[in-house]
TORNUKOL-197452 format. One line per 10 residues: number of its first residue (from 0); their letters; for each residue x, y, z of C-alpha. Coordinates in steps of 0.001 Angstrom, whole numbers. Layout:
NUM) a) X,Y,Z; ...
//
This chain:
0) mdffthfvvp) 6690,-14498,-6044; 3335,-14227,-7664; 208,-13645,-6066; -1450,-17006,-5974; 1646,-18493,-4184; 1478,-15653,-1508; -1772,-16978,-725; -1430,-20573,-773; 1844,-20794,1356; 558,-19582,4551
10) failtilkvk) -2760,-21190,3938; -1081,-24558,3371; 1545,-24345,6292; -1603,-23511,8540; -3399,-26505,7307; -670,-28845,7704; 284,-27875,11316; -2750,-29469,12701; -3095,-26784,15486; -6448,-27767,17525
20) dftvkdrlsg) -7816,-24492,17477; -7194,-23645,13938; -10317,-22974,11770; -10839,-22353,7977; -11234,-18819,9020; -7730,-18668,10875; -6032,-20213,7654; -7936,-17716,5530; -6425,-14931,7753; -3113,-16305,7300
30) gfggisvdfd) -3587,-16291,3307; -5055,-12851,3426; -2056,-11754,5077; 173,-13291,2498; -1512,-11275,-383; -2088,-8088,1669; 1185,-6409,978; 788,-6840,-2571; -2052,-4536,-2604; 687,-1684,-2481
40) filfaigfls) -467,-803,-6009; -3050,1347,-4358; 100,3354,-3016; 1296,3953,-6560; 44,7483,-6950; 1645,8712,-4195; 5027,7710,-5721; 3872,9129,-8902; 2965,12421,-7726; 5756,12763,-5322
50) pelfifthrg) 8898,10972,-6994; 10884,11558,-3918; 8539,9324,-2059; 9685,6455,-4417; 9168,4008,-1365; 5486,3860,-2241; 5780,1510,-5257; 5369,-2297,-5893; 7651,-4130,-3386; 8221,-933,-1468
60) ithsfifglv) 7063,336,2060; 4639,-2543,2422; 7471,-4897,2043; 9087,-4552,5367; 8857,-5905,8701; 7153,-3102,10257; 5047,-1742,7569; 4181,-5370,6646; 2251,-5396,10111; 582,-2145,9716
70) taivfiymis) -606,-3428,6314; -1767,-6832,7638; -3850,-4931,10344; -5583,-2666,7732; -6255,-5353,5339; -7906,-7891,7982; -9904,-5040,9111; -11191,-4090,5762; -12108,-7579,4517; -13656,-8321,7904
80) rpsvygliny) -16462,-5481,7188; -19563,-7179,6206; -19938,-5071,3399; -16711,-6304,1873; -16851,-9833,2503; -20268,-10187,1731; -19613,-8566,-1793; -16848,-11047,-2460; -19039,-13983,-905; -21493,-13155,-3382
90) iikrdisvef) -19044,-13000,-6473; -17277,-16274,-5592; -20046,-18296,-4005; -17815,-19087,-966; -17696,-17742,2631; -14698,-16117,3190; -15592,-14153,6283; -12953,-13496,8911; -13237,-11776,12225; -10939,-8554,13252
100) nwksvllayf) -9100,-9498,16395; -5674,-10161,17647; -5665,-13837,16505; -6495,-13021,13064; -3950,-10006,12818; -1209,-12245,14211; -1849,-15109,11649; -2232,-12304,9151; 1257,-11240,10072; 2521,-14806,9738
110) gvlthlfldf) 1370,-14504,6065; 3018,-11488,5783; 6202,-12982,7005; 6076,-16066,4569; 5262,-13124,1774; 8521,-11515,2561; 10793,-14544,2630; 9371,-15605,-611; 10087,-12184,-1893; 13457,-12067,-539
120) lttggiplly) 14357,-15325,-2379; 13781,-13655,-5896; 15413,-11137,-7838; 14995,-7178,-7151; 14918,-7595,-3345; 12759,-5879,-662; 13592,-3397,1908; 12969,-5543,4992; 14246,-2971,7461; 12644,-60,6266
130) pfsltrfsan) 12076,3070,7917; 15594,2257,9567; 17255,1451,5952; 16196,1507,2303; 18615,-1293,1380; 17153,-4232,-440; 17632,-7814,352; 17791,-10644,-1846; 19103,-14262,-2181; 18691,-14226,-5929
140) lyyytdlvtt) 17522,-17643,-5995; 14335,-17197,-8105; 13379,-14675,-10866; 10774,-11946,-10022; 8226,-14146,-10863; 8478,-17957,-11648; 5926,-19234,-14306; 5677,-22676,-13498; 5083,-22011,-9844; 2444,-19569,-10642
150) iialgvliil) 716,-21882,-12817; 594,-24790,-10159; -225,-22544,-7420; -3262,-21198,-9707; -4199,-24976,-10072; -4042,-25582,-5981; -6424,-22481,-5696; -8803,-24253,-8114; -8737,-27332,-6049; -9599,-25267,-2912
160) ylrlnpkykk) -12361,-23778,-4520; -13975,-26812,-5597; -16261,-28931,-3242; -13973,-31799,-2793; -13143,-33996,-21; -10810,-32304,2410; -7940,-34896,2197; -7426,-34020,-1706; -7089,-30545,-643; -4625,-31161,1873
170) ialtgfliml) -2626,-33475,-378; -2583,-30375,-3046; -1275,-28126,-459; 1478,-30458,917; 2615,-31439,-2618; 2882,-27605,-3430; 4832,-26964,-489; 7391,-29877,-1171; 7711,-28421,-5009; 8443,-25270,-3662
180) isfggiraye) 11040,-26358,-1310; 12439,-28683,-4133; 12449,-26067,-6630; 14557,-23677,-4142; 16921,-26193,-3086; 17597,-27148,-6756; 18087,-23616,-7563; 20502,-22942,-4750; 22525,-25778,-5677; 22428,-24577,-9524
190) kmdainsqtl) 23455,-21184,-8227; 26516,-22349,-6321; 27183,-24698,-9472; 27234,-21734,-11896; 29610,-19896,-9666; 31966,-22723,-8979; 32160,-23639,-12561; 33857,-20230,-13576; 37573,-19354,-13507; 38406,-15778,-13041
200) sdgytqitay) 40723,-14095,-15314; 41596,-10785,-17030; 41885,-8844,-13791; 38104,-10006,-12747; 38124,-10571,-8732; 34614,-11137,-8009; 31618,-13318,-9204; 27707,-13353,-8992; 24897,-15307,-10429; 21466,-13984,-10897
210) ptqdmftwtm) 18373,-16373,-11576; 16289,-16325,-14944; 13112,-18033,-15425; 15060,-21197,-16419; 16614,-22414,-13154; 19429,-24010,-15182; 20228,-20635,-16677; 22014,-18048,-14816; 23329,-14508,-15526; 26639,-14155,-14605
220) vesddggryr) 28395,-10767,-13414; 32361,-10658,-12848; 33727,-7591,-11812; 37219,-6120,-10674; 38208,-3159,-8829; 38310,-683,-11518; 34750,-301,-12582; 34704,-3143,-15218; 32175,-5906,-15561; 31957,-9098,-17648
230) vftyntlkkv) 28236,-10184,-18061; 27292,-13624,-19783; 24810,-16259,-19547; 25544,-19639,-18133; 23893,-23035,-18441; 24578,-25329,-15743; 23243,-28432,-17538; 25349,-27716,-20777; 28372,-26028,-19109; 28007,-23654,-21724
240) ssnlrevnnl) 28480,-19531,-21471; 26818,-17273,-24263; 26050,-13836,-24799; 29549,-12482,-23239; 29645,-8625,-23195; 31986,-6396,-21081; 30632,-3331,-19504; 32357,-79,-18187; 30648,1314,-14964; 31591,4575,-16164
250) titngsyesg) 31743,6503,-19482; 32231,10152,-19721; 32394,12020,-23363; 32501,15348,-24982; 33503,16935,-21876; 36157,17145,-19033; 36260,14084,-16606; 35677,16468,-13722; 32657,18184,-15329; 31239,15034,-15817
260) qeaikyantl) 31611,13770,-12298; 29853,16715,-10893; 26958,16165,-13652; 26900,12519,-12066; 26797,13827,-8887; 23988,16246,-9258; 21763,13588,-11274; 22229,11088,-8203; 20189,13321,-6187; 17286,13359,-8705
270) pevekfrwts) 14083,11199,-7392; 13869,9320,-10643; 17606,8268,-10447; 17394,7227,-6871; 14470,5169,-7708; 16335,3509,-10525; 19472,2915,-8661; 17373,1713,-5717; 15833,-1064,-7936; 18979,-2048,-9514
280) pytsinatkt) 21765,-4249,-8392; 24096,-2855,-10926; 24003,460,-12972; 26381,1635,-15626; 26515,5443,-16282; 26937,7174,-19515; 27589,10829,-19249; 27480,12898,-22601; 28031,16743,-22812; 25528,18303,-25526
290) gslwnvtytd) 25823,21829,-25640; 25586,23348,-22361; 23947,20327,-20676; 24891,16839,-19883; 22982,13692,-20717; 23449,11220,-18015; 22178,7730,-18695; 21743,4867,-16228; 21493,1269,-17456; 20371,-1657,-15392
300) figthygase) 22772,-4325,-17703; 21443,-7491,-16267; 17765,-6528,-15782; 16781,-8545,-12753; 13601,-6430,-11882; 10443,-5170,-13065; 10253,-1420,-14777; 12456,208,-17213; 16079,-1026,-17762; 17200,2631,-18580
310) vsvlvp) 16667,6264,-17176; 18265,9439,-18714; 18517,13005,-17339; 19502,16263,-18730; 21625,18196,-15959; 23896,21443,-16221
//
């Protein structure tokens, strides 16, 4: 999900709950927690300088239950410093000051949890259980970012910024949550419809659907037990399939199969390959012998995440 939605959702929930002791500062704490984990771009240099630490990337280490809490604590501490919120207040002409205490930290962590849930709904997934597991979890209901949701969330933020009657702001926040839940429900229904509309054949035994920006258009992946995939686009409104192609999980050329397998085994240990495979739900591998080296290319053939869709390495 986008930066604006991650702030609006916890802020909206804490506004609508009508808890007597909740103040604007409390709602801000939740909103700040919602955006805190996306400041992981600050950690990008670590992953860049030490490729084996690829967890230090966007939607990486901060997008887990444990390190999300750590991020919330650090973020609330930083933004509660007078020099920080004073500068922000001066720039935006609004008081966004919060206090650093257990209440604000817990509300910020609530914002983190809403962030993790929203990102869980999108393609690419997040490592919720890190450091116990590197597995990325995803419901694959939304594309990486949803343009319509982003625009509406920005509109809600503008309404919150304006000096309007609080009831209008509450209406905007409530409407946004209703829209978000409705969109999620529609996407869940359309995903099941896309899967149920297909008939497996030609040895394919499993089928999965991945979202696109259009909630009625899905990338379908059929697979068998032999390393073959059939990939196509399906529109649930028109009931039409397009862009059909077949992909082999593994292709080895200009060398022996055994030698190619050894080259791939070595390539799989390289940090850049580990990171690529970590962010890709499917990868096809093409190993080509060139002189004394193997050119091993990994391709994300459905492209459901940010970043490159292909990576190549040379190995002996």
